N, C-alpha and C positions, 0 to 999 in steps of 0.2 A: 152729263154721261158718265163723269167720274160718280157720282151720285150711284148711278145705274149698275157702274163695275163693279162698285164696292159689294152691291146687294147680291150681285152674281156670285161674286167669290165669297162672299158669305154662305151662300147656298150650297155650293161647291165643297168647300175645304172641307166641313163637317163629312160628306160622302167619302172623299177624297181621304180624308184620316181614318176611317173607319175600316177602307177596303186595304191601307198600307199596313194597318196594324193586324188586319186579318192576311195580309201574306207573310207579314214577320211570324206570326203564329204557327201557320201552316208550315213554312220552311223549318223549325225547329221543332214544331210538336213531334217526339219521340213516339209516341201512341199510333201515327198515322201510318199507313202502309204507303209503299212507292206508286201502286195503282191510283189510292183515294188523294197520295198528295197533287200526281200530274192532273188529276181530275180538277180539285180545288184550285189549283194555279190557272186551269183554264179557265173556269169560270171567273176567275179573278180577273185577268185579261179580259176577257169579254164584257164583264160590268164595268170597267174601265173606258173601255171601248162604247158602251153603251152611253155611258155619261156626256164624253166627248161626242156622241152623235147626238143627244138631246141637246148640246148647246150649239154645235154647228147648226141643228135646225132651228135652233131659237134665232141664231144672229141671221141666217140665211130668212127667214121670218121678216124680219125686220128688215132687211135690207131690201127686199121685193126685186132684185134684179135679177137671180138666179135661180128662176122654177125648176129647170134639168138638173141642177146640182142638189136642191133640196128634194127633188122626187128620189134620186139616189140615197140621199140620208135615210129617208123615209123607208126605202127597201130596205135598207140595214136595219134601221132599228126595229122595224116589227116583224124582220125574220130571226132575229139574233136570241130578243127573248123565248122564243119556244127552246131554239137552242139551248140556253142556259138553266130549263127546268127539266132537258133528257137529261143533262149532264149531273142535275142534282140528285137524277133517278139513278145515274150509272153509279151514284155514291152509295145509294140506299142500298142495289141489289145489284149481283152479278148476273144475273137471269137475262142473256144475249139472244135469245129468242122474243122476248116479251121488249126488249130496247129496240131491237130491231122495226117492229112495227112503229115504235115511238119515232124513231130517225125516221122512218118513210111517212108519218103526219108532218115533220121538220121540215121535210124534201118539200110536200105538195104546199104546204104555207110559203114555201121560198119560190115556190114555181108561179103561185097565186098573184103574188106580189110585184114579183118579175114584169107580170104584165102591165104594170102603170108605166113601164118605157114606150109600149105602144097602145094602150089601151085603156078606157076608163073605168073599166070591169069591177076593179078594186078600189083604186084610189086615183086620184088624179090632180096636179096643180097647176092651176089655171095660169095666162099669161100674164095676169095681175097678180099671180103668188097666192091664190087662195085656194084652200084645201077643199077637194071635196071627196066625199065616200060614196064608191059606187055597190052595187047588189053583192059583192064578195069583199066586200070593206070590214066586214067582221070575223075574217077568217084566223086572224091570229087572235083572235079572243075567243073563237069554237076551240080552235087547238089548242090554245094555253089553258081551257078550261078542263078538256080530257086530259092533258097532261097534269095537270094541279091534283086531277081525283087519282089517275094512276100515282103518281107520287105519294099524297096523304095516303091511299090503302097498301100503298107496300111499306111504307113508313112502319105504319100501324101494325100491318101482321109481322113484319120483322122482329120488331121489338115491342111486343105484345107484353113480354114479362116484365117491363119496367115501371116502376111506380107511377101513378095515375098523374102525378103534377109533371113530371118529365114528357109521359105521351102527349099533352096538352101541346108542346111547342110546337109541331109539325101542322097541329089543328091551326093554332094561333098564324103561321105562316101564311096557310090556306088561305085564311079569313081577311089574312091584312093583304093579300095581295089580291083578293076580289074587292077590296071595299078601295083600294087604288085603282083598279082600271075603272069602277064605278066614277071616282071622282074624275077621272081623266075624259071620262064619256059626258060626263055635267057641265066641265069646265075646259070645253074642248078649245074654245077662243080666249082663256086667260094668258097673259103672256109670263110665262115663267119658263126658266132657263132648264129647267130638269120635271121631267114629267112626275106624279105621284108613284107611278108603278114603278120607276126606274128606282125611285128613293125605297120603293117598299122591297124591291128585288136586292139592294143593298142591303135594307136591314134583314130581311131573310135571310141573304147569305152568309151574315156573323151569327143569325139564331140559330140556322143549321151547323155551321162550323161546331158550335157550344154544346149541340145536341148529339151531332156524331161522335165529338171528341168523347162524349162519358160513353158512347157506346164502344167506341174503340179501347177506353181505360178498362171497362168493364172488361171486354173481350179481352183483353192481355191478361188482366188478372184472374179471369175463369182458367185460359190455357197456362200460367204458373201453379193456379193449385191445383190443374189437373197433374201438370208433371209432378207433382210434390207427391199427390197420392198415387202417381204411379210407381215414384221410388217407393214409396212405403209398400204398396203391395210386393214390389219385388223383392224386400227385405223381407216381409211375412211368409212368401211363397218357397224362397231358396231355402231356406234353413229345413222348411218343412219336408221340401223333397228329402235331401240329404237326410235328415232323420230318420225318414222309413227306410231310405235304402241301408243305412247301418244297423236299423233293428231288423229288417229280415235277414243280412248277414250273420247278427249275432244269432238268430232262432235257428238258424242253417248250419251254423258251427257245432251246434249239439246233435241236432238232427242228422246232415246228411253231409260232412266234410267238404266231398267232392262236387257236393253241388253249390257249397259255401265259397270255394275256390273258383267257379264258374260265374258267381255272382261279383268276388271280388274283381274277376278281370275284366267283366262287364262293366264294374262299377267305375273300374281304373278308364276305360273307352271314355265311359261319360264324360270326365273328369277331363281328358284330353280334350276332347274334340266340342264340349258343350260350355265350359267354364266360361266361355268368353263371351257368349250368349246370355247368360245368366243376369251379368252384368249390364247388358244394355237395356236402356229404355225405348229404342227406337224399334222400328219392323227387321224381322230375318225370313230370308227364305222358308216357307213353309216345308220343305226336304230336309233342313236341319232341325225345325221341332218336329217333326215325324222322327227324325230317325233318334232326337232326345225320347219321345214318345214311346218306341221299340226297346231302347235298353231297357226303360222302365218298368215294359209292361215284361220284358223277359224276364225281368228279374221276381216280377211277382208270378210267371207261371213256373218259377223254379219253386219256389213257398207253396203257392196253391196248385195243385196238382188238378183238380177239379177246373180250374179258368183257362179257357182258352181267348186269345186276345187276336182277331183274323183282319184283311186289310183289303179294299177293294180301291185301290186308288185311279182314280180317271183323270185326276187333275193335282197338278202342284206347282203348277208355273206362277205362282204368290206369294205372296208376305202376310206375314202374320206377327203380331205381337209374341214376344217370348213366354214359354208357359203358357201356352191358350190351351192346347191338346192335350197335353200330360195332364193336369189337372183333371180334364174330363175324361180321360179312361180311368185315371186313379178313384174319381167317386165312381165310376161303373164297379169295380172290382171291391172297393174296400165296402159300399153301402147296399151293392147291388148281386152281383153275380159269385161272391166267394161263400155265400152259404149255399148255393146251388151243388145239385149234384154235376152237371153238367152247364158251367156257366159260360156265356158267351158274350163276347164282345167285338162289335163288329164297327171298324174305322171305315168311312167311305167318303171320297171327295169326287165331286163332278164337277164341273162347268156347264151351265144352263142359265138362258135367260140372261145373259150378260152378269151371273151372276157366281162366284165360285162359292159352291156350298158345302160344308164339311159336316158329316153327322156323325155321332157316337151312340151308336144303340146297343143297349143290352137287353138280356133276357131275366133280368135280377127282380129284387122284391118291389121294386117301384116305392113311390113316395108322393105324398100329396104337392104337387108342384106347386098350386095355388096359395098353399100356405107358407110358402117357403120363406123366411122373414130376411129382412136386410143383412145377418148375421151368416147367413148361409145355412141354418140350423142343422150346422156339424157338418155340413157337406164343404168341400176344399173349392176356395177359389172362384165361384160361382161369381159371386158379384163383381169381383177384381176381374175376370175375365170379361164379362160383361161390359164394365165400365171400359175397358182398352181399346175392346174389339168397338166398341161403338164411337170413341174419343179420335182412335188412332187411325182407324180404316174407316170409320162411315159406314161400319156393317151392323148388323142384327145379330140377336141371341135369343134361342127360343129353346124353352124347356117343355116336353110333353109327359109324361106317367102315368102310369095303369099300376095301381096297387096290386101285386101277385104278378104280375104282366112284362113289366120292365120300363125301361126309361129311353126316350129318344133327345140327343143334344141336338140342335141343329145349328149351324153358324154359317152366316150369308155374308160376303165380301165383297162388294162391286168392284167389276174390274176395272174401274175408271179409278182407284184408291191406288190399284198396284204400284208397291215402291216409294209411297209415300212415307 
């Protein structure tokens, strides 16, 4: 018995060591969010319980006197394996609608195996302690197979951009689990305290942690780079607006001193009300961005008497990145309508289909939007506005322009992103 006990310990210690190491890594990992950490900790606890279930089932099988206790252990073991797979799926994707279906499968699997308490339709332990698989005995295998395929699909879909070598990790995990199920099926009568499937789950949990850690670290670095780009954009945009305002004031001082005084008043109002917004990298209320735009447009309409900027504001209860609307109006004036005898810019907002829509329409010269390069082709802030709308609001940015007819800029911001 001493030799057998030593053999059992030799089999269990490596699995326990892996889980203890994984537990320590998850607790100190700075890249994992609270939600992911809680899910991983739950997975680790369930894996510990699964190893314990395997050991208990092994000891009860050798004892031969407690078939009911072995039935309870079997129900728990068959029920917890699919549960672990669903939790791994929750690590990969936050899609609650799809995970609801997977949770339903876990519930069905548990209900089927619970029938072992009063029916042999799934499995049974005879009075002489022999395991028999019933007609629904492969329910756990089928449910786990569905969960594995969904886990593999979601993993590869979410992280399709990563290198091929890293993308092989979830594939290897699935193959490893499938191979372990096959081994357990063939060697069902082998006297081992831990099944191949349990050992595979322990191993794949470690592999999944390593793989997901790489994703978390990459996403964290991407977020830092995006924040740095936003800071650079802000330093590029702010001086640009100030420079053009001063240039307008200078030109009007010679042409129309009274208009120059009006511009100075508006510029002072802009500084008092909007200087704080210029230094922000987060979102601001659209009403503040609209006020900023009105001040700029008023200054430009004083400078260019042929330019009119009009507004149709049907929705302003949302937030946007600073300097989102004003550069688009500036582009419409500078590159479009100021050469027209009757230049018109219309700023319109509306709420439709769960989206906040902002449009800036002009009757200017137009340009080839398809050929607009990454440097904005001389237009102001197009690239920076697009990047900030996408990264900070989860929205979209579109330009449509026809040579000789004008340009329409459309910005869509999802309602669910309000206040992010």
